[in-house]
C-alpha positions in Angstrom: 68.6 -8.6 -4.3 68.3 -10.4 -1.1 70.8 -10.2 1.9 70.4 -13.9 2.5 73.1 -15.6 0.4 72.5 -19.3 0.1 68.8 -19.0 1.1 66.2 -20.9 -0.7 64.1 -19.0 -3.4 61.0 -19.0 -1.2 63.0 -17.5 1.8 64.4 -14.8 -0.6 61.0 -13.9 -1.9 59.5 -13.6 1.7 62.5 -11.6 3.1 62.5 -9.2 0.0 58.7 -8.7 0.1 58.9 -8.0 3.8 61.6 -5.6 3.2 59.5 -3.8 0.5 56.4 -3.8 2.8 58.5 -2.0 5.6 59.8 0.6 3.2 56.2 1.0 1.6 57.5 0.5 -1.9 55.2 -2.0 -3.6 55.7 -0.6 -7.0 58.8 -2.6 -7.5 57.3 -5.8 -6.4 56.8 -7.2 -10.0 60.5 -6.3 -10.7 61.7 -8.1 -7.7 59.6 -11.3 -8.6 60.9 -11.3 -12.1 64.5 -11.0 -10.8 63.9 -13.9 -8.4 62.3 -16.1 -11.1 65.2 -15.3 -13.4 67.7 -16.2 -10.6 65.8 -19.5 -10.1 66.1 -20.4 -13.8 69.8 -19.7 -13.7 70.1 -21.9 -10.6 68.3 -24.7 -12.3 70.5 -24.4 -15.5 73.7 -24.4 -13.4 72.5 -27.7 -11.7 72.2 -29.3 -15.2 68.2 -29.1 -15.2 68.1 -27.8 -18.6 64.6 -27.7 -19.9 63.7 -26.2 -23.4 60.9 -24.3 -21.6 63.6 -22.4 -19.7 65.5 -21.2 -22.6 
C-alpha cells in the first residue's frame, strides 16, 4: 500500500494513484481502491464505529 503511514485515506488514494500513473499501470487501480476501502473499514471498526453495514 501507501508509503504515507498515518496519512488520511484521501491522501493515500491520491498518492497511490499518482504512483500508478507514473508507472503506467492502471490495471491494478481497482485492486488498490478495494484495498484502501477495506483499510478504511478496518480503521472505522478499530475506532468503535461499528455499523452493521460494514460487517
